[in-house]
C-alpha positions in Angstrom: 121.1 73.1 109.9 121.4 72.7 113.6 119.1 74.8 115.9 119.7 75.1 119.6 117.5 78.0 120.7 114.3 79.8 119.7 113.8 77.9 116.4 113.5 74.6 118.3 110.1 76.1 119.0 108.5 74.5 115.9 105.6 77.0 115.7 108.3 79.6 115.3 110.3 77.7 112.7 107.2 77.1 110.6 106.4 80.8 110.7 110.0 81.8 109.7 110.3 79.3 106.8 106.8 80.2 105.6 105.2 76.7 105.4 104.4 73.7 107.5 107.0 71.1 108.5 106.7 67.7 106.9 107.0 64.4 108.8 110.7 63.5 109.4 112.0 66.9 108.2 113.1 67.7 111.8 115.0 65.3 114.1 116.6 65.7 117.5 120.3 66.1 117.7 123.1 67.4 119.9 126.5 68.9 119.7 129.2 67.4 122.0 131.6 70.0 123.5 129.2 72.8 123.3 126.7 74.5 125.7 123.8 76.9 125.2 123.1 80.0 127.4 120.7 82.9 127.5 122.2 86.0 125.9 122.3 88.3 128.9 119.3 90.7 129.1 117.9 89.1 125.8 115.2 86.7 125.2 117.3 84.3 122.8 120.3 82.1 123.5 123.9 81.7 122.3 126.1 78.7 121.9 129.8 78.4 122.8 132.5 75.6 122.8 132.6 74.0 126.3 134.5 71.0 127.3 132.2 68.2 128.7 129.0 70.1 127.5 126.3 69.0 125.1 124.0 71.4 123.2 120.6 69.9 122.7 118.6 70.9 119.6 117.3 69.8 116.2 118.6 69.2 112.8 116.5 70.7 109.9 117.3 70.2 106.1 116.7 73.6 104.8 116.1 74.1 101.1 117.1 77.3 99.3 114.0 79.2 100.0 114.0 78.2 103.7 117.6 79.1 104.0 117.1 82.5 102.6 114.2 83.2 105.0 116.2 81.9 107.9 119.2 84.1 107.1 116.8 87.1 106.8 115.4 86.2 110.3 118.7 85.5 112.0 121.2 87.4 110.0 120.5 90.7 111.6 121.3 89.5 115.0 125.1 89.4 114.3 125.3 85.6 113.9 127.8 83.7 111.7 127.4 80.1 110.4 129.8 77.4 111.2 130.1 73.7 110.1 130.0 71.2 112.9 129.1 67.4 112.9 126.5 66.5 115.5 126.6 63.4 117.6 125.7 60.4 115.7 125.8 62.2 112.3 128.1 61.8 109.4 127.8 65.0 107.7 128.4 68.4 109.0 125.6 70.9 109.7 125.5 74.6 109.8 125.2 76.3 113.2 124.5 80.0 114.1 127.2 81.5 116.4 127.1 84.9 117.7 129.9 87.2 116.6 132.4 87.7 119.5 131.6 90.6 121.8 128.0 91.0 120.5 126.4 90.0 123.8 127.4 88.6 127.2 126.5 85.0 128.2 123.8 84.7 130.9 122.3 81.6 132.7 121.9 78.2 131.0 119.3 78.2 128.2 115.8 76.7 128.7 113.5 76.2 125.7 110.6 75.5 128.0 111.1 78.8 129.9 111.3 80.7 126.6 108.1 79.3 125.3 106.4 79.9 128.5 107.6 83.5 129.2 108.1 84.7 125.7 106.7 82.4 123.0 103.4 84.1 122.3 105.0 87.5 122.1 107.8 86.3 120.0 105.5 84.6 117.5 103.6 87.9 117.1 107.0 89.7 116.5 108.3 87.1 114.1 105.1 87.1 112.1 105.3 90.9 111.5 109.1 90.7 110.9 108.7 87.9 108.3 106.0 90.0 106.5 108.8 92.3 105.6 110.7 89.5 103.8 111.0 90.4 100.2 109.8 93.8 100.7 112.7 95.5 102.5 116.3 94.5 103.1 117.5 93.0 106.3 119.0 96.2 107.7 115.8 98.1 107.2 113.9 95.3 108.8 116.1 95.4 111.9 115.5 99.1 112.3 111.8 98.3 112.6 112.2 95.4 115.0 111.9 97.4 118.3 108.5 98.7 117.1 107.4 95.3 116.0 108.2 93.9 119.4 106.3 96.7 121.1 103.3 96.2 118.9 103.4 92.5 119.6 103.7 93.0 123.3 100.5 95.2 123.2 98.3 92.0 123.0 99.2 91.1 126.6 98.5 94.7 127.9 95.2 95.6 126.3 93.6 92.2 126.1 92.2 92.0 129.6 88.5 92.4 130.1 87.1 95.6 131.8 83.8 96.6 133.2 80.9 96.1 130.7 77.9 97.0 132.8 76.3 99.9 131.0 77.1 98.8 127.5 75.0 96.3 125.5 77.2 93.3 126.5 78.5 92.4 123.2 82.1 91.0 122.9 84.7 89.9 120.4 82.6 86.7 120.1 80.0 88.9 118.3 82.5 89.9 115.6 83.6 87.8 112.6 87.0 88.9 111.0 86.6 88.3 107.3 89.9 89.7 105.9 93.0 91.2 107.5 95.8 92.8 105.5 98.8 94.9 106.6 98.9 97.7 104.0 101.9 99.6 105.4 104.5 99.2 108.1 107.3 101.4 109.3 107.5 103.2 112.7 103.7 102.6 112.8 101.6 100.2 110.8 98.3 100.4 108.9 96.1 97.5 108.8 93.0 96.9 106.6 90.2 94.8 107.9 86.8 93.6 106.9 84.4 92.4 109.6 80.9 91.6 110.2 79.4 92.1 113.6 76.2 91.8 115.7 73.9 94.8 115.6 71.9 96.2 118.4 68.7 94.7 117.0 70.2 91.2 117.1 71.0 90.9 113.5 74.4 90.7 111.8 75.8 93.5 109.9 77.0 93.3 106.3 80.8 93.5 105.6 82.4 96.5 107.2 85.8 97.8 105.8 88.0 99.9 108.0 91.6 100.9 108.2 93.4 100.9 111.5 96.5 102.5 112.7 98.5 99.9 114.6 100.9 101.2 117.3 102.0 100.4 120.9 100.6 101.4 124.2 101.7 104.8 125.6 102.3 106.1 129.0 101.3 109.8 129.8 102.4 111.4 133.1 101.5 114.7 134.7 104.1 115.5 137.4 102.6 117.3 140.4 104.1 118.8 143.5 101.3 119.0 146.1 103.3 121.0 148.5 104.1 123.8 145.9 100.8 123.2 144.2 102.3 123.2 140.7 102.9 120.8 137.7 105.6 120.4 135.1 104.7 120.4 131.4 106.9 119.6 128.4 106.9 121.3 125.1 108.0 119.8 121.7 107.5 119.9 118.0 104.6 117.6 116.8 104.5 116.6 113.1 100.8 115.9 113.2 99.9 119.4 114.3 102.4 120.6 111.6 100.8 118.6 108.8 97.3 119.8 109.8 98.5 123.2 109.1 98.6 124.3 112.8 100.5 127.7 113.1 101.9 126.7 116.4 102.9 123.0 116.0 104.9 123.1 119.4 102.5 121.4 121.9 102.3 121.6 125.8 101.9 118.0 127.0 102.3 115.7 129.9 105.5 113.6 129.8 104.8 110.7 127.4 106.3 107.8 125.8 105.9 104.2 124.4 105.8 101.3 126.7 108.8 99.0 125.7 108.4 95.2 125.5 108.4 93.6 128.9 108.0 97.0 130.6 105.0 97.9 132.6 103.3 101.3 132.2 104.5 102.3 135.6 108.1 101.4 134.8 107.8 103.4 131.5 106.5 106.4 133.6 109.6 106.4 135.8 111.9 105.9 132.9 110.4 108.6 130.7 110.4 111.1 133.7 114.1 110.7 134.0 114.8 110.8 130.2 112.7 113.8 129.5 113.1 116.0 132.5 115.6 114.3 135.1 112.7 113.9 137.5 112.5 111.2 140.2 108.9 110.3 141.1 107.8 109.7 144.7 104.5 108.0 143.9 102.4 107.2 140.9 98.6 107.6 140.9 96.5 106.2 138.1 94.3 108.7 136.3 92.8 106.8 133.4 93.4 104.0 130.9 91.7 104.8 127.6 91.7 104.8 123.8 92.3 108.3 122.2 90.3 107.4 119.1 89.3 103.7 119.0 87.6 104.1 115.6 90.9 104.6 113.8 93.7 103.4 116.1 94.8 100.6 118.4 96.7 103.0 120.5 95.9 102.8 124.2 96.8 105.4 126.9 97.9 104.7 130.5 97.7 108.1 132.3 99.3 108.9 135.7 99.7 111.7 138.1 103.3 111.6 139.4 103.8 113.0 142.9 107.2 114.6 143.0 109.2 117.7 144.1 109.3 120.5 141.6 111.9 123.1 142.6 112.4 126.2 140.6 115.6 124.8 138.9 113.8 121.8 137.4 113.0 123.6 134.2 115.2 123.1 131.2 115.9 121.4 127.9 116.0 117.6 127.7 115.3 114.5 125.8 117.3 111.7 124.1 119.5 113.0 121.2 119.4 109.5 119.5 115.6 109.8 119.3 115.9 113.4 117.9 114.0 114.7 121.1 114.2 118.4 121.8 112.0 118.9 124.9 111.5 122.0 127.0 110.1 121.5 130.4 108.2 124.3 132.3 106.5 124.8 135.6 102.9 125.9 135.9 101.0 126.7 139.1 97.6 125.0 139.5 95.9 128.3 138.6 98.1 128.7 135.5 97.2 125.1 134.5 93.5 126.0 134.7 94.2 129.0 132.6 95.6 126.8 129.9 92.3 125.0 129.7 90.3 128.2 129.7 92.3 129.9 127.0 92.4 126.8 124.8 96.2 126.7 124.8 95.9 123.1 126.3 95.3 121.4 123.0 96.5 117.8 123.8 93.7 115.5 125.0 95.6 113.7 127.7 96.7 117.0 129.3 93.0 118.1 129.4 92.1 114.9 131.0 94.8 114.8 133.5 94.3 118.5 134.4 90.7 117.9 135.1 91.4 114.8 137.1 93.9 116.9 139.2 91.2 119.6 139.6 88.8 117.0 141.0 91.3 115.5 143.5 93.6 118.4 144.2 92.2 119.2 147.7 92.6 115.7 148.9 96.1 115.3 147.5 97.3 118.6 149.1 95.8 117.4 152.4 97.5 114.0 152.2 100.8 114.9 150.6 101.2 118.6 150.9 103.0 118.8 154.2 
């Protein structure tokens, strides 16, 4: 097989085929009369016939198992295999070509740029994707790919260090991961881990077994109009409340959504505001970045106040049909928002946090932005 794109990143190739490469198993090669370009708005390339061009890459002799794993990895991206003889070779090799019309061609491909900008994230995604090999068919695996990409991207977003002045000062260096197993994977994932960690008395703990829900970072946005002194909340059915037995499983919430791969929390806020309510935000103010329940989930919240205009006609029904969203937006005066806290009808944690933050800063915001 001839690889011209992401699989020239040998760490990725080894991950996909499920084993280490042996010496001499891969060699450099190129295809005359071809050129490689980024697929437009994607993080992988495409190849096409081009007079005078040369497609640089590698030749890999795939055994039956490696070929099956490669086709599982590549086949869901609408690629077909063609036979071509590389320069200096006597035998034809198989090359992945994108099916016509699947993507547009972008700028000339650069493996170095791919590894620098996307290599780490892509390895995380590929690792999770290949764990599905032999468990689900390729079509089902492709349905899960957007979530896998988002989960993989989380490592960049949450991994930064934050203030550690009042805590004991212990870090990940004081934790030893003994076992790590993915027990379940679909829209979300469930991992089982065993760790030992440093205790407050300086000794090490015994093995600690935990199950952790693995999901992506989320953005939560409370739209606020400082001139009219009111907010916009959304209401929708929530399956967790329903399964708990809540008699009223439609929840009042801030606007919320997952942060997509390559997207900042701020970009997600603007996107979700438009998707769910048709709102254009004037300015974003950070409220909090926090874990909702760090003992059982990796989920991490980025909460914002969105300064905007909230006229009377902004209320309505919205959401994306292809995501089965049925979202009702409703205006509340500041006093009505406080009444939700007092009555207990505000049952979603980020709404309570955001409302209390607004109460603390409301006078300043109205003075600065209310005219």
